[in-house]
C-alpha positions as CSV (number, residue, x, y, z in Angstrom):
1,M,15.1,-53.9,-21.5
2,L,13.9,-57.5,-21.7
3,Q,13.3,-58.9,-18.3
4,N,15.2,-62.0,-17.1
5,T,12.8,-64.9,-16.4
6,G,15.2,-67.4,-14.9
7,K,15.0,-69.8,-17.9
8,L,18.8,-70.0,-18.1
9,A,19.3,-70.7,-14.4
10,G,21.8,-73.6,-14.1
11,C,22.5,-73.7,-17.8
12,T,26.1,-73.8,-19.0
13,L,27.0,-71.4,-21.8
14,F,30.3,-71.7,-23.8
15,I,30.9,-68.2,-25.3
16,T,33.8,-67.4,-27.6
17,G,35.2,-63.9,-27.6
18,A,33.4,-63.2,-24.3
19,S,36.0,-60.9,-22.7
20,R,34.4,-57.8,-24.2
21,G,31.7,-56.4,-26.4
22,I,28.6,-58.4,-27.5
23,G,30.0,-61.7,-26.1
24,K,30.4,-60.3,-22.6
25,A,27.0,-58.6,-22.7
26,I,25.3,-61.9,-23.5
27,A,27.4,-63.6,-20.7
28,L,26.2,-61.0,-18.2
29,K,22.6,-61.3,-19.3
30,A,22.7,-65.1,-18.7
31,A,24.6,-64.6,-15.5
32,R,21.7,-62.7,-14.0
33,D,19.6,-65.9,-14.3
34,G,22.3,-67.8,-12.4
35,A,23.9,-69.4,-15.5
36,N,27.4,-70.9,-15.7
37,I,29.6,-69.1,-18.2
38,I,32.7,-70.3,-20.0
39,I,34.6,-67.2,-21.2
40,A,36.7,-68.6,-24.1
41,A,38.9,-65.8,-25.5
42,K,42.5,-64.9,-26.1
43,T,42.9,-61.9,-23.9
44,A,44.6,-63.0,-20.7
45,E,46.7,-59.9,-20.2
46,P,45.3,-56.3,-20.4
47,H,45.4,-55.0,-24.0
48,P,46.8,-51.4,-24.5
49,K,43.9,-50.4,-26.7
50,L,41.0,-52.8,-25.9
51,P,39.1,-53.1,-22.6
52,G,38.9,-56.2,-20.4
53,T,40.4,-59.7,-20.1
54,I,38.9,-63.1,-19.6
55,Y,39.5,-62.7,-15.9
56,T,37.8,-59.3,-15.5
57,A,34.9,-60.6,-17.5
58,A,34.7,-63.6,-15.2
59,Q,34.6,-61.3,-12.2
60,E,31.7,-59.4,-13.7
61,V,29.8,-62.6,-14.5
62,E,30.1,-63.7,-10.9
63,A,29.1,-60.3,-9.6
64,A,26.0,-60.5,-11.7
65,G,25.0,-63.8,-10.1
66,G,26.5,-66.4,-12.4
67,K,29.4,-68.8,-12.1
68,A,32.4,-68.3,-14.4
69,L,35.3,-70.3,-15.9
70,A,37.9,-68.2,-17.8
71,C,39.8,-70.2,-20.5
72,V,42.5,-68.8,-22.7
73,V,41.4,-70.0,-26.1
74,D,42.5,-69.2,-29.7
75,I,39.6,-70.8,-31.6
76,R,41.9,-71.6,-34.5
77,D,43.6,-74.1,-32.2
78,E,41.8,-77.4,-31.9
79,Q,43.8,-78.5,-28.8
80,Q,43.0,-75.3,-26.9
81,I,39.3,-75.6,-27.7
82,G,39.2,-79.2,-26.7
83,E,40.9,-78.5,-23.4
84,A,38.5,-75.6,-22.7
85,V,35.5,-77.8,-23.5
86,Q,36.7,-80.6,-21.2
87,K,37.4,-78.1,-18.3
88,A,33.8,-76.8,-18.8
89,V,32.4,-80.4,-18.6
90,D,34.5,-81.3,-15.6
91,K,33.5,-78.1,-13.7
92,F,29.8,-77.8,-14.6
93,G,28.8,-81.3,-15.8
94,G,28.1,-80.5,-19.4
95,I,27.4,-77.7,-21.9
96,D,23.9,-76.6,-22.9
97,I,24.5,-73.6,-25.1
98,L,27.3,-72.5,-27.5
99,I,27.6,-68.9,-28.6
100,N,29.9,-68.5,-31.6
101,N,30.7,-64.8,-31.2
102,A,34.5,-64.5,-31.9
103,S,35.1,-62.8,-35.2
104,A,37.8,-61.0,-37.2
105,I,37.2,-58.1,-39.7
106,S,39.1,-56.3,-42.4
107,L,36.9,-54.3,-44.8
108,T,39.4,-54.2,-47.6
109,G,39.3,-55.1,-51.3
110,T,40.9,-58.2,-52.9
111,L,44.1,-56.5,-53.9
112,E,44.4,-54.6,-50.6
113,T,43.9,-57.6,-48.3
114,P,47.1,-59.5,-47.3
115,M,46.7,-63.3,-47.3
116,K,47.6,-63.2,-43.6
117,K,44.4,-61.2,-43.0
118,V,42.4,-63.5,-45.2
119,D,43.7,-66.5,-43.3
120,L,42.9,-64.8,-40.0
121,M,39.3,-64.1,-41.0
122,L,38.6,-67.5,-42.4
123,G,40.4,-69.1,-39.5
124,I,38.4,-67.4,-36.8
125,N,35.0,-66.7,-38.4
126,L,34.5,-69.8,-40.5
127,R,36.9,-72.5,-39.3
128,G,36.8,-71.4,-35.7
129,T,33.0,-71.5,-35.6
130,Y,32.8,-74.9,-37.3
131,L,35.5,-76.4,-35.1
132,T,34.1,-75.1,-31.8
133,S,30.7,-76.3,-32.9
134,K,32.1,-79.7,-33.8
135,L,33.8,-80.2,-30.4
136,V,30.8,-78.9,-28.3
137,L,28.1,-80.8,-30.2
138,P,28.6,-84.2,-28.4
139,H,27.8,-82.4,-25.1
140,L,24.9,-80.4,-26.6
141,L,23.3,-83.7,-27.7
142,K,23.1,-84.7,-24.0
143,S,21.4,-81.4,-22.9
144,R,17.6,-81.0,-22.4
145,S,17.6,-77.5,-24.0
146,P,20.6,-77.3,-26.4
147,H,21.3,-74.2,-28.5
148,I,24.0,-73.0,-30.9
149,L,23.8,-69.3,-31.6
150,N,26.1,-67.7,-34.2
151,L,26.6,-63.9,-34.3
152,S,26.4,-63.8,-38.1
153,P,24.2,-62.1,-40.8
154,P,21.4,-63.3,-43.0
155,L,22.7,-64.7,-46.3
156,N,22.1,-61.7,-48.5
157,L,23.7,-62.5,-51.9
158,N,23.4,-59.0,-53.2
159,P,26.8,-58.4,-54.9
160,V,27.0,-55.0,-53.1
161,W,28.0,-56.8,-49.9
162,F,30.9,-58.6,-51.7
163,K,32.5,-56.1,-54.0
164,N,34.3,-54.0,-51.4
165,H,35.4,-56.7,-48.9
166,T,35.0,-60.1,-50.5
167,A,37.2,-61.9,-48.0
168,Y,35.3,-60.6,-44.9
169,T,32.0,-61.4,-46.5
170,M,33.1,-65.0,-47.4
171,A,34.3,-65.5,-43.8
172,K,31.3,-64.0,-42.1
173,Y,28.9,-65.8,-44.4
174,G,30.8,-69.0,-43.5
175,M,29.4,-68.6,-40.0
176,S,25.9,-68.2,-41.4
177,M,26.3,-71.3,-43.6
178,C,27.1,-73.3,-40.5
179,V,23.7,-72.3,-39.2
180,L,22.0,-73.3,-42.5
181,G,23.7,-76.7,-42.5
182,M,23.7,-77.6,-38.8
183,A,20.1,-76.5,-38.2
184,E,19.0,-79.0,-40.7
185,E,21.5,-81.7,-39.7
186,F,20.5,-81.6,-36.1
187,R,16.8,-80.6,-36.5
188,G,14.8,-82.0,-33.6
189,Q,17.9,-82.4,-31.5
190,I,19.6,-78.9,-31.2
191,A,18.4,-75.4,-32.0
192,V,20.8,-73.7,-34.3
193,N,20.2,-70.0,-35.1
194,A,22.0,-66.8,-36.2
195,L,21.6,-63.3,-34.7
196,W,22.5,-60.0,-36.3
197,P,21.9,-56.4,-35.3
198,R,19.6,-54.0,-37.2
199,T,22.0,-51.1,-36.4
200,A,25.6,-50.6,-35.6
201,I,26.6,-51.7,-32.1
202,Q,29.1,-49.8,-30.0
203,T,32.1,-52.1,-29.7
204,A,35.8,-51.7,-29.9
205,A,35.6,-53.0,-33.5
206,M,33.0,-50.3,-34.4
207,D,35.1,-47.6,-32.9
208,M,38.0,-48.8,-35.0
209,L,36.0,-48.8,-38.2
210,G,34.0,-45.7,-37.6
211,G,36.5,-43.5,-35.9
212,D,35.6,-40.5,-33.8
213,G,31.9,-39.6,-33.7
214,V,30.5,-43.1,-34.7
215,S,29.4,-44.1,-31.1
216,K,26.4,-41.7,-31.0
217,Q,25.0,-43.5,-34.1
218,C,25.1,-46.9,-32.4
219,R,23.1,-48.9,-30.0
220,T,24.7,-50.6,-27.0
221,A,25.5,-54.3,-26.8
222,D,22.5,-54.7,-24.4
223,I,20.1,-55.0,-27.4
224,M,22.0,-58.0,-28.7
225,A,22.2,-59.5,-25.2
226,D,18.4,-59.2,-24.9
227,A,17.8,-60.6,-28.3
228,A,20.1,-63.6,-27.6
229,Y,18.3,-64.2,-24.4
230,A,14.9,-64.3,-26.2
231,I,16.3,-66.9,-28.7
232,L,17.9,-69.0,-26.0
233,S,14.7,-69.1,-24.0
234,K,12.9,-70.8,-26.8
235,P,12.5,-74.6,-27.2
236,K,14.9,-76.6,-29.5
237,D,12.4,-76.8,-32.3
238,Y,13.0,-73.0,-32.8
239,T,15.8,-73.6,-35.3
240,G,17.3,-72.4,-38.7
241,H,16.3,-68.8,-38.1
242,F,18.4,-65.8,-39.1
243,V,17.2,-63.4,-36.5
244,V,17.5,-59.6,-36.5
245,D,17.7,-58.2,-32.9
246,E,15.0,-55.6,-33.3
247,D,12.6,-58.0,-34.9
248,I,12.6,-60.6,-32.2
249,L,12.4,-58.0,-29.4
250,K,9.3,-56.5,-31.1
251,E,7.9,-60.0,-30.9
252,E,8.7,-60.1,-27.2
253,G,6.8,-56.9,-26.7
254,I,9.6,-54.3,-26.6
255,K,8.4,-51.0,-28.0
256,D,11.0,-48.5,-26.7
257,F,14.2,-49.0,-28.6
258,D,15.6,-45.6,-27.6
259,Q,16.6,-47.2,-24.3
260,Y,19.3,-49.1,-26.2
261,A,20.7,-46.1,-28.0
262,V,24.1,-44.7,-27.0
263,Q,22.6,-41.2,-27.6
264,P,18.8,-41.5,-27.4
265,G,17.1,-39.6,-30.3
266,H,20.2,-39.5,-32.5
267,P,19.9,-41.1,-36.0
268,L,21.2,-44.7,-36.0
269,L,23.6,-46.3,-38.5
270,P,22.2,-49.4,-40.2
271,D,24.5,-52.5,-40.0
272,F,26.0,-54.3,-42.9
273,F,24.3,-57.1,-45.0
274,L,20.7,-55.8,-44.5
275,D,19.2,-53.1,-46.7
276,E,21.5,-50.0,-46.8
277,A,24.3,-50.1,-49.4
278,P,27.9,-49.4,-48.2
279,E,27.9,-46.0,-49.9
280,S,24.8,-45.0,-47.9
281,L,26.4,-46.1,-44.7
282,V,29.6,-44.0,-45.4
283,E,27.4,-41.0,-46.2
284,Q,25.4,-41.3,-43.0
285,M,28.6,-41.8,-40.9
286,E,30.2,-38.7,-42.3
287,Q,27.0,-36.7,-42.0
288,H,27.0,-37.2,-38.3
289,G,30.7,-36.6,-37.7
290,A,32.3,-40.1,-37.9
291,T,35.3,-40.9,-40.0
292,P,34.8,-44.3,-41.6
293,A,37.9,-46.5,-42.2
294,F,36.3,-48.5,-44.9
295,K,35.2,-46.1,-47.7
296,P,34.2,-47.9,-50.8
297,P,35.5,-46.6,-54.1
298,T,33.6,-43.6,-55.5
299,S,33.2,-42.2,-59.0
300,A,35.6,-39.4,-58.1
301,T,38.4,-42.0,-58.4
302,S,37.1,-44.1,-61.3
303,S,39.4,-45.5,-63.9
304,S,39.0,-42.3,-66.0
305,G,40.2,-40.0,-63.2
306,P,43.7,-38.4,-63.1
307,I,44.7,-40.1,-59.8
308,E,43.7,-43.6,-61.1
309,S,45.6,-42.8,-64.3
310,T,48.7,-41.9,-62.2
311,F,48.4,-45.1,-60.2
312,N,48.1,-47.2,-63.4
313,V,51.5,-45.9,-64.5
314,I,52.9,-46.5,-61.0
315,R,51.8,-50.1,-61.2
316,G,53.5,-50.4,-64.5
317,V,56.9,-49.5,-63.1
318,L,56.8,-51.5,-59.9
319,S,59.4,-54.3,-59.5
320,E,61.3,-56.3,-56.9
321,D,64.3,-54.0,-57.5
322,V,62.2,-50.9,-56.6
323,V,60.8,-52.7,-53.5
324,K,64.3,-53.8,-52.4
325,S,65.8,-50.3,-52.8
326,T,62.8,-48.5,-51.0
327,Q,61.4,-50.8,-48.3
328,G,58.6,-48.5,-47.3
329,I,54.8,-48.3,-47.3
330,Y,53.2,-45.0,-48.3
331,Q,49.8,-43.6,-47.7
332,F,48.5,-40.6,-49.7
333,D,45.7,-38.5,-48.2
334,L,44.5,-36.3,-51.1
335,S,42.1,-33.3,-51.0
336,G,40.8,-31.0,-53.7
337,E,39.1,-32.0,-56.9
338,N,39.9,-35.7,-56.5
339,P,39.9,-36.5,-52.8
340,G,40.6,-39.9,-51.4
341,V,43.1,-42.2,-49.7
342,W,45.6,-44.2,-51.8
343,F,48.5,-46.4,-50.9
344,L,51.8,-47.6,-52.4
345,D,53.4,-50.7,-50.9
346,L,57.1,-50.8,-51.7
347,K,57.9,-53.3,-49.0
348,S,56.3,-56.6,-50.0
349,G,57.0,-58.8,-53.0
350,S,57.1,-56.9,-56.2
351,G,55.1,-54.0,-54.8
352,S,51.4,-53.0,-55.1
353,A,49.4,-49.8,-55.3
354,G,45.7,-48.9,-55.1
355,Q,42.9,-47.0,-53.5
356,G,42.2,-47.2,-49.7
357,Q,44.2,-47.8,-46.7
358,P,47.5,-49.7,-47.1
359,P,47.4,-53.5,-46.2
360,I,49.6,-52.8,-43.1
361,K,50.4,-49.6,-41.3
362,A,52.1,-46.9,-43.5
363,D,55.6,-45.9,-42.7
364,V,54.9,-42.4,-44.1
365,V,51.7,-40.5,-44.7
366,M,51.8,-37.8,-47.3
367,T,48.9,-35.2,-47.3
368,M,48.4,-32.9,-50.2
369,D,46.1,-31.5,-52.9
370,S,45.3,-34.0,-55.6
371,K,46.6,-31.6,-58.3
372,D,49.9,-31.3,-56.6
373,F,50.0,-35.1,-56.3
374,S,49.6,-35.4,-60.1
375,K,52.3,-32.8,-60.7
376,M,54.7,-34.5,-58.3
377,F,54.4,-37.9,-60.0
378,A,54.6,-36.2,-63.5
379,G,58.0,-34.8,-62.5
380,Q,56.7,-31.2,-62.4
381,L,57.1,-30.9,-58.6
382,K,59.8,-32.5,-56.5
383,P,58.8,-33.9,-53.1
384,T,61.5,-31.8,-51.4
385,M,60.2,-28.6,-53.0
386,A,56.6,-29.5,-52.3
387,F,57.4,-30.1,-48.6
388,M,59.5,-26.9,-48.3
389,S,56.7,-24.8,-49.9
390,G,54.0,-26.2,-47.6
391,K,52.2,-28.0,-50.4
392,L,53.1,-31.4,-48.9
393,R,52.7,-32.5,-45.3
394,I,54.7,-35.5,-44.2
395,K,54.1,-37.7,-41.2
396,G,56.6,-40.5,-40.6
397,D,59.9,-41.4,-42.2
398,M,61.2,-38.3,-44.1
399,T,63.9,-40.4,-45.8
400,L,61.3,-42.7,-47.3
401,A,59.4,-39.7,-48.6
402,M,62.4,-38.5,-50.5
403,K,63.1,-41.9,-52.0
404,L,59.9,-41.5,-54.1
405,E,61.9,-39.3,-56.5
406,K,63.6,-42.5,-57.8
407,L,60.2,-44.0,-58.6
408,M,59.1,-40.8,-60.2
409,G,62.2,-40.9,-62.5
410,R,61.1,-44.3,-63.7
411,M,57.6,-43.1,-64.3
412,N,58.9,-40.2,-66.4
413,K,60.8,-42.6,-68.6
414,A,57.6,-44.5,-69.0
415,K,56.1,-41.3,-70.4
416,L,53.4,-40.5,-67.8
């Protein structure tokens, strides 16, 4: 681990999303120097699935040797940010460092991403980062060693990082563009940099995306905390850099990176936006026992495949009437010759269908062989008979599962 040197003693850090994960790890690292930490996050009450609140994080900061101010902040809300900034200035006399860590993620394609999710990602990642920076900047300009550090990737314009999750990439790259612009705008006055991990980091978000088995392929958040500490210890003329955690720690003399591994010696999963393509990441995750929730499309379900052909016909018969009479969201987990996950949204607008997870939680999940799926939608196998014969497993609303027969009748008229 990178040793604390005391360089952040007495400094005041405003950290968004600091109640858990990487944000909290950076807060604790700075606290060991005796820094003042503003924990700006939304979690005031315990979450049923996620660890920690702003208050438990504040307790940990103070136990580590720092001073803490917990503020309930939704970084999409200008008034809440402004009030938190003013409280920080009133309590600690100013702000020296801003860590833009808060982020939202949905690794879904354009057709599968509801606008509510798009607005959330753009609102937190891009607008929230820009807005928080804007409101903190006047105080940073008064500091002797001011820094802005965004937890965002290098601007890699390879289309492979856009094709499967355009909205997320746009939002995350928005944070990186803030670095690009503000570093030049405030050159000589404020250091503005970005930090991104070489490998996957064990966080609640990673557990959600990778499922069971992914943690052993990750490093802990300590590596990001050490890398952030190295950046924040530099003078303000160190600016405009898109730093990768492992690279800067090598420069600091760190040679043993196994100390950061969740399971030392186990192969590690590279993070997004660097060198490994999404398909390679999925393959590595599955090879070591994880279940990725963001599988990109594969050739097995290309436009020439039987499942895609079936869904093309399904899309052709969707209408507001079908949606009104059904009011359900379906997920199909298919095995056999054409494996994959597909969805059918008969709850929103005029309906939608496609590959991958549904845009919101499915009301019913239907698991079956891909051949039986094709037969069912061709009218050769009724859902009721498929279920009774054991060819179809249903989880969720049984009534909705049986309502599919009406849609299948429309498809047969369309001459599937």
